[in-house]
C-alpha positions as CSV (number, residue, x, y, z in Angstrom):
1,M,-13.8,-28.4,-81.1
2,S,-11.2,-28.4,-78.4
3,H,-10.9,-31.2,-76.0
4,P,-11.8,-30.4,-72.4
5,S,-8.3,-31.2,-71.2
6,Q,-6.9,-28.8,-73.7
7,L,-9.2,-26.1,-72.5
8,R,-8.0,-26.7,-68.9
9,R,-4.4,-26.4,-70.0
10,D,-5.0,-23.2,-71.9
11,F,-6.8,-21.7,-68.9
12,L,-4.0,-22.6,-66.5
13,R,-1.3,-21.3,-68.9
14,H,-3.1,-17.9,-69.3
15,S,-3.7,-17.7,-65.5
16,C,0.0,-18.2,-64.8
17,L,1.0,-15.6,-67.3
18,L,-1.3,-13.0,-65.8
19,A,-0.2,-13.8,-62.3
20,G,3.5,-13.5,-63.3
21,A,2.9,-10.2,-65.0
22,A,1.2,-8.9,-61.8
23,A,4.0,-10.1,-59.7
24,L,6.7,-8.5,-61.9
25,G,5.0,-5.1,-61.6
26,P,4.0,-2.3,-63.8
27,R,6.9,-2.5,-66.3
28,V,5.6,-5.9,-67.6
29,S,2.0,-5.0,-67.6
30,G,2.6,-1.9,-69.6
31,Q,2.0,0.6,-66.8
32,T,4.4,3.4,-65.9
33,A,7.0,2.4,-63.2
34,T,7.1,4.4,-60.0
35,E,10.3,5.9,-58.7
36,P,12.4,3.5,-56.6
37,H,12.4,3.9,-52.8
38,E,15.6,3.9,-50.7
39,A,16.0,1.2,-48.1
40,K,18.4,1.4,-45.2
41,L,20.0,-1.5,-43.3
42,T,21.6,-0.9,-40.0
43,V,23.8,-3.5,-38.4
44,G,24.5,-3.5,-34.7
45,G,21.6,-1.5,-33.6
46,S,19.1,-2.1,-30.8
47,T,17.9,-5.7,-30.6
48,G,15.1,-5.2,-28.2
49,Q,14.5,-7.5,-25.2
50,T,17.1,-10.2,-24.4
51,V,16.1,-13.6,-23.0
52,A,17.9,-14.0,-19.7
53,A,20.6,-16.6,-19.5
54,D,18.8,-18.4,-16.7
55,F,15.4,-18.4,-18.4
56,I,15.2,-22.2,-18.5
57,G,14.1,-23.9,-15.3
58,L,12.6,-27.1,-13.8
59,S,10.2,-27.4,-10.9
60,Y,10.3,-30.3,-8.4
61,E,8.2,-31.1,-5.3
62,N,9.9,-30.4,-2.0
63,M,9.3,-34.0,-1.1
64,Q,12.2,-34.9,-3.4
65,L,14.5,-33.4,-0.7
66,E,13.6,-36.3,1.5
67,D,16.3,-38.2,-0.5
68,P,19.7,-36.5,0.0
69,A,21.2,-38.6,-2.8
70,F,19.0,-37.2,-5.5
71,F,20.1,-33.6,-5.9
72,S,23.7,-34.5,-5.2
73,P,26.9,-34.0,-7.2
74,A,27.3,-37.8,-7.0
75,N,24.2,-38.2,-9.1
76,R,26.2,-37.7,-12.3
77,G,23.5,-38.8,-14.7
78,L,21.1,-36.1,-13.4
79,V,23.9,-33.5,-13.3
80,E,24.6,-34.1,-17.0
81,Q,20.9,-33.9,-17.9
82,F,20.6,-30.6,-16.2
83,K,23.8,-29.3,-17.9
84,N,22.5,-30.4,-21.2
85,L,19.2,-28.6,-20.7
86,S,20.9,-25.3,-19.6
87,R,24.2,-24.1,-18.2
88,R,22.5,-21.6,-16.0
89,G,19.0,-22.8,-15.2
90,V,16.8,-22.3,-12.1
91,L,15.7,-25.3,-10.0
92,R,12.4,-24.5,-8.1
93,L,11.7,-26.7,-5.1
94,G,8.2,-26.2,-3.8
95,G,4.8,-27.6,-4.8
96,N,2.0,-28.8,-2.5
97,T,4.3,-31.1,-0.6
98,S,6.2,-28.1,0.8
99,E,3.3,-27.8,3.3
100,F,4.1,-31.2,4.8
101,A,7.9,-30.8,5.2
102,W,9.6,-30.3,8.6
103,W,13.2,-29.2,9.3
104,K,15.2,-31.9,11.0
105,A,18.2,-30.0,12.3
106,S,19.7,-32.9,14.1
107,N,19.3,-36.7,14.3
108,T,17.7,-36.4,17.7
109,D,14.8,-34.2,16.5
110,R,11.4,-35.8,16.5
111,P,8.7,-35.1,13.9
112,P,6.0,-32.7,14.8
113,D,2.6,-34.0,15.8
114,R,0.2,-33.4,12.9
115,N,-3.0,-35.3,13.1
116,L,-4.9,-33.7,10.3
117,A,-6.3,-36.1,7.7
118,L,-6.6,-34.7,4.2
119,K,-10.1,-34.0,3.2
120,D,-9.7,-35.6,-0.3
121,G,-8.3,-38.8,1.3
122,S,-5.3,-38.7,-1.0
123,R,-2.7,-39.0,1.8
124,P,-2.7,-40.2,5.4
125,A,-2.5,-38.0,8.4
126,S,1.1,-39.0,8.8
127,Y,2.0,-37.5,5.5
128,I,5.1,-35.5,6.6
129,F,8.7,-35.8,5.6
130,A,12.0,-34.4,6.9
131,I,14.5,-32.1,5.3
132,T,18.0,-32.3,6.8
133,P,21.1,-30.2,6.7
134,E,22.8,-33.0,4.8
135,T,20.2,-32.7,2.1
136,I,20.9,-29.0,1.7
137,R,24.6,-29.5,1.6
138,Q,24.1,-32.1,-1.2
139,L,21.8,-29.7,-3.0
140,D,24.5,-27.0,-2.9
141,G,27.0,-29.5,-4.5
142,F,24.5,-30.3,-7.1
143,L,23.9,-26.6,-8.0
144,Q,27.6,-26.0,-8.2
145,A,28.1,-29.0,-10.4
146,T,25.3,-27.9,-12.8
147,G,25.8,-24.2,-12.7
148,W,22.1,-23.8,-11.7
149,S,20.5,-21.6,-9.0
150,C,17.5,-22.3,-6.8
151,I,14.1,-21.1,-5.6
152,Y,13.5,-22.8,-2.2
153,G,10.0,-23.4,-0.8
154,L,9.3,-22.8,2.9
155,N,6.3,-24.3,4.7
156,L,3.2,-22.1,5.1
157,G,0.6,-24.8,5.7
158,Y,2.1,-25.7,9.1
159,G,4.6,-22.9,9.0
160,T,5.4,-20.4,11.7
161,P,8.1,-17.7,12.0
162,E,9.8,-19.7,14.7
163,A,9.9,-22.9,12.5
164,A,10.9,-21.1,9.3
165,I,13.9,-19.2,10.6
166,P,16.4,-22.0,11.3
167,E,15.6,-23.7,8.0
168,A,15.8,-20.5,6.0
169,R,19.1,-19.5,7.8
170,F,20.8,-22.8,7.0
171,V,19.6,-22.8,3.3
172,F,20.7,-19.1,3.0
173,E,24.1,-19.7,4.5
174,T,24.7,-23.0,2.6
175,L,23.5,-22.1,-0.9
176,G,24.9,-18.5,-0.9
177,P,24.6,-16.9,-4.3
178,R,23.0,-20.0,-5.7
179,L,19.8,-19.2,-3.8
180,Q,17.7,-16.8,-5.8
181,Y,14.4,-16.6,-3.8
182,F,12.5,-18.1,-0.9
183,Q,8.9,-19.2,-1.7
184,I,6.4,-19.3,1.1
185,G,3.5,-21.7,0.6
186,N,2.0,-23.1,-2.6
187,E,-1.5,-23.1,-4.0
188,V,-3.0,-21.8,-0.8
189,D,-6.5,-22.1,-2.2
190,R,-6.1,-25.8,-1.5
191,F,-5.4,-25.4,2.2
192,I,-9.1,-26.1,2.9
193,N,-9.0,-29.3,0.9
194,Y,-5.9,-30.4,2.9
195,R,-7.7,-29.4,6.1
196,L,-4.8,-27.0,6.9
197,R,-7.3,-24.2,7.5
198,E,-11.0,-24.0,8.3
199,P,-13.2,-22.6,5.5
200,T,-14.7,-19.9,7.8
201,E,-11.3,-18.5,8.7
202,W,-9.3,-18.8,5.4
203,N,-9.4,-15.7,3.2
204,P,-7.0,-13.4,1.4
205,D,-6.4,-11.2,4.4
206,R,-5.6,-14.1,6.6
207,Y,-3.2,-15.5,4.0
208,F,-1.4,-12.2,3.5
209,D,-1.0,-11.8,7.3
210,E,0.5,-15.2,7.7
211,W,2.8,-14.8,4.7
212,L,4.1,-11.5,5.9
213,A,4.7,-12.8,9.4
214,I,7.1,-15.5,8.1
215,A,8.7,-13.3,5.5
216,R,9.4,-10.5,7.9
217,A,10.8,-12.9,10.5
218,V,13.2,-14.4,8.0
219,Q,14.2,-11.0,6.8
220,R,15.1,-9.9,10.3
221,A,17.0,-13.1,11.0
222,L,19.2,-12.9,7.9
223,P,21.5,-10.2,6.5
224,R,19.5,-7.1,5.7
225,G,18.7,-6.6,2.0
226,Q,20.0,-10.0,0.9
227,V,16.8,-12.1,1.2
228,R,14.2,-12.1,-1.6
229,F,10.9,-13.8,-1.9
230,A,9.2,-15.2,-5.0
């Protein structure tokens, strides 16, 4: 009588032989072979969709622009990190803090009066920060040093056409081809939480009207056909 271990070995051996015969095809199993099929290999044909060279990107809050020394060519460590990530990436500056920025065109400008406390209590009523021309000049040097381009966020929460035009004009003229798009506002569904709008008045139509007012004003103020919005 065979030992159980011997039976297992015989079973596995026969199973492997059958599997091998099936894999090798009809010639091994005794069946008639079918006629061979032709295969054609084409080199250099269509490759389908190509990933854009500037596909890689990073997103930062606008509030980072409060520090002119951060996105600066002098910040060599950050420049090298960006270059290591991509030679042609896209830096997006926006986020929820874009609604609390103000454009400080000169040292004598005073911050706007904004006395709205946030509903969620996460930030005080004085939660505003300045973006200056020096910051944008440093940003331009940073983009040149890294080879990256930029999507720049404009304020919609407190934004008006009159307030957006001087900032947009300076950014457009300073960054030049390194500016891809302007973004107007961010996560507008949170405007009620931030007490930027009243619940009874905030709806898609109101949002679209306000967005268009700023976009059209910026388009009229800058060279025709050269301003794009994300």
